[in-house]
C-alpha positions as CSV (number, residue, x, y, z in Angstrom):
1,M,-41.7,55.8,-49.4
2,K,-38.5,54.6,-47.8
3,F,-35.9,57.1,-46.8
4,S,-32.3,56.9,-48.1
5,E,-29.6,55.5,-45.8
6,E,-28.3,59.0,-45.2
7,A,-31.7,60.3,-44.3
8,L,-32.2,57.5,-41.8
9,R,-28.7,58.3,-40.4
10,F,-29.8,61.9,-39.9
11,L,-33.0,60.8,-38.2
12,N,-31.0,58.6,-35.8
13,L,-28.6,61.3,-35.0
14,G,-31.4,63.8,-34.5
15,I,-33.2,61.4,-32.2
16,E,-30.0,60.8,-30.1
17,S,-29.4,64.6,-30.0
18,E,-32.9,65.4,-28.8
19,I,-32.7,62.7,-26.1
20,A,-29.4,64.0,-24.9
21,A,-30.7,67.6,-24.8
22,Y,-33.8,66.4,-22.9
23,V,-31.8,64.5,-20.3
24,F,-29.4,67.5,-20.0
25,Y,-32.3,70.0,-19.3
26,K,-34.0,67.6,-16.9
27,K,-30.8,67.2,-14.9
28,V,-29.8,70.9,-14.7
29,I,-33.2,72.1,-13.7
30,S,-32.3,71.1,-10.1
31,L,-29.1,73.0,-10.2
32,V,-30.6,76.5,-10.8
33,R,-32.1,78.8,-8.2
34,D,-33.7,81.3,-10.5
35,P,-37.4,80.5,-11.0
36,S,-37.5,82.2,-14.4
37,L,-34.5,80.2,-15.7
38,E,-36.0,77.0,-14.2
39,E,-39.2,77.6,-16.3
40,T,-37.1,78.2,-19.4
41,L,-35.2,75.0,-18.8
42,K,-38.5,73.1,-18.3
43,T,-39.8,74.5,-21.6
44,L,-36.6,73.6,-23.4
45,A,-36.9,70.0,-22.0
46,N,-40.4,69.7,-23.2
47,D,-39.5,71.1,-26.6
48,E,-36.7,68.5,-26.9
49,K,-39.1,65.7,-26.0
50,G,-41.5,67.0,-28.7
51,H,-38.7,67.1,-31.3
52,F,-37.8,63.5,-30.4
53,L,-41.4,62.4,-30.9
54,T,-41.5,64.2,-34.3
55,L,-38.4,62.5,-35.4
56,E,-39.4,59.1,-34.0
57,A,-42.7,59.3,-35.9
58,E,-40.9,60.0,-39.2
59,F,-38.6,57.1,-38.5
60,D,-41.4,54.8,-37.5
61,R,-43.4,55.6,-40.7
62,N,-40.5,54.4,-42.8
63,V,-38.8,51.8,-40.7
64,R,-41.0,49.9,-38.3
65,S,-38.7,49.2,-35.4
66,E,-39.4,48.1,-31.8
67,C,-36.3,50.1,-30.7
68,W,-38.2,53.4,-31.0
69,V,-41.1,52.1,-28.9
70,V,-38.6,51.6,-26.1
71,Y,-37.5,55.3,-26.5
72,R,-41.1,56.5,-26.5
73,D,-42.0,54.4,-23.4
74,T,-38.9,55.6,-21.6
75,L,-39.6,59.2,-22.2
76,S,-43.2,58.9,-21.1
77,K,-42.3,57.6,-17.7
78,P,-42.1,60.1,-14.8
79,G,-38.7,61.1,-13.6
80,L,-35.4,61.2,-15.4
81,P,-35.0,58.5,-18.0
82,D,-32.0,56.2,-17.9
83,L,-30.8,56.3,-21.5
84,D,-27.2,55.6,-21.1
85,E,-27.1,52.9,-23.8
86,L,-29.2,54.9,-26.2
87,I,-27.1,58.0,-26.7
88,Q,-23.8,58.7,-28.5
89,T,-20.5,58.7,-26.7
90,T,-20.0,62.5,-27.3
91,H,-23.4,63.1,-25.6
92,K,-22.5,60.8,-22.8
93,E,-19.3,62.8,-22.2
94,L,-21.1,66.1,-22.3
95,L,-23.8,64.8,-19.9
96,A,-21.1,63.5,-17.5
97,R,-19.8,67.1,-17.2
98,I,-23.1,68.2,-15.6
99,A,-21.8,67.5,-12.1
100,S,-19.0,70.0,-12.7
101,L,-21.3,72.9,-13.6
102,K,-21.0,75.5,-10.9
103,T,-22.7,78.6,-12.2
104,T,-25.8,79.5,-14.2
105,R,-23.4,80.7,-16.9
106,D,-21.8,77.2,-17.1
107,I,-25.2,75.7,-17.5
108,L,-26.3,78.1,-20.2
109,E,-23.0,77.7,-22.1
110,M,-23.5,73.9,-22.2
111,A,-27.1,74.3,-23.2
112,L,-26.0,76.7,-26.0
113,S,-23.4,74.1,-27.1
114,L,-26.1,71.4,-27.3
115,E,-28.5,73.7,-29.2
116,R,-25.9,74.8,-31.7
117,E,-25.0,71.2,-32.3
118,A,-28.6,70.3,-33.0
119,L,-29.0,73.4,-35.3
120,A,-25.9,72.3,-37.3
121,L,-27.2,68.7,-37.5
122,F,-30.7,69.7,-38.7
123,S,-29.4,72.3,-41.1
124,D,-27.1,69.8,-42.7
125,A,-29.9,67.2,-42.8
126,A,-32.3,69.6,-44.5
127,A,-29.7,70.6,-47.1
128,R,-28.9,66.9,-47.9
129,T,-32.3,65.2,-47.9
130,D,-34.1,64.7,-51.2
131,D,-37.4,63.7,-49.6
132,P,-39.6,66.8,-49.5
133,E,-41.6,65.6,-46.4
134,L,-38.5,64.9,-44.4
135,K,-37.0,68.2,-45.5
136,K,-40.0,69.9,-44.0
137,V,-39.4,68.2,-40.7
138,F,-35.7,69.1,-40.7
139,D,-36.5,72.7,-41.7
140,Y,-39.1,72.9,-38.9
141,L,-36.5,71.7,-36.4
142,V,-33.9,74.2,-37.7
143,A,-36.3,77.0,-37.0
144,F,-37.0,75.7,-33.5
145,E,-33.3,75.2,-32.7
146,K,-32.6,78.8,-33.9
147,G,-35.2,80.0,-31.4
148,H,-33.5,77.9,-28.7
149,V,-30.1,79.4,-29.5
150,Q,-31.5,82.9,-29.4
151,L,-33.3,82.2,-26.1
152,I,-30.2,80.9,-24.5
153,E,-28.0,83.7,-25.9
154,S,-30.5,86.2,-24.4
155,Q,-30.3,84.4,-21.0
156,L,-26.5,84.4,-21.2
157,A,-26.5,88.2,-21.9
158,R,-28.3,88.7,-18.6
159,T,-25.7,86.7,-16.5
């Protein structure tokens, strides 16, 4: 079954959001000195990569596109992916601010911003989609993003 244009738009936005979050976490890992926080950031990066793969699989099942193969190949290479042309301008601006992050609190606040944005996106997508299978995917991601928000809020409470 083909998804609606709106459902495909949400899949695209979700893919871009997850890639931006993945890149963010991979970049800020080197900025932290707390081993516990470093492990948390690594876990979050891996989660975002997994979310991307979930969304990409849904997209690929409905719209066969070579573009997503490029994403998958890029994320499977070692090191930090160069995804400049693949993410939204708002995410580019956010990622450009990484160099200005001076404290753990700054890093966590930016992470919280990314996670809240993803939570809002997937909540909206779940509410709007008519496809039951896609709704399950978005609901799953909503639950995951809520967990990320709670995790980061608990880290912030300790700083």
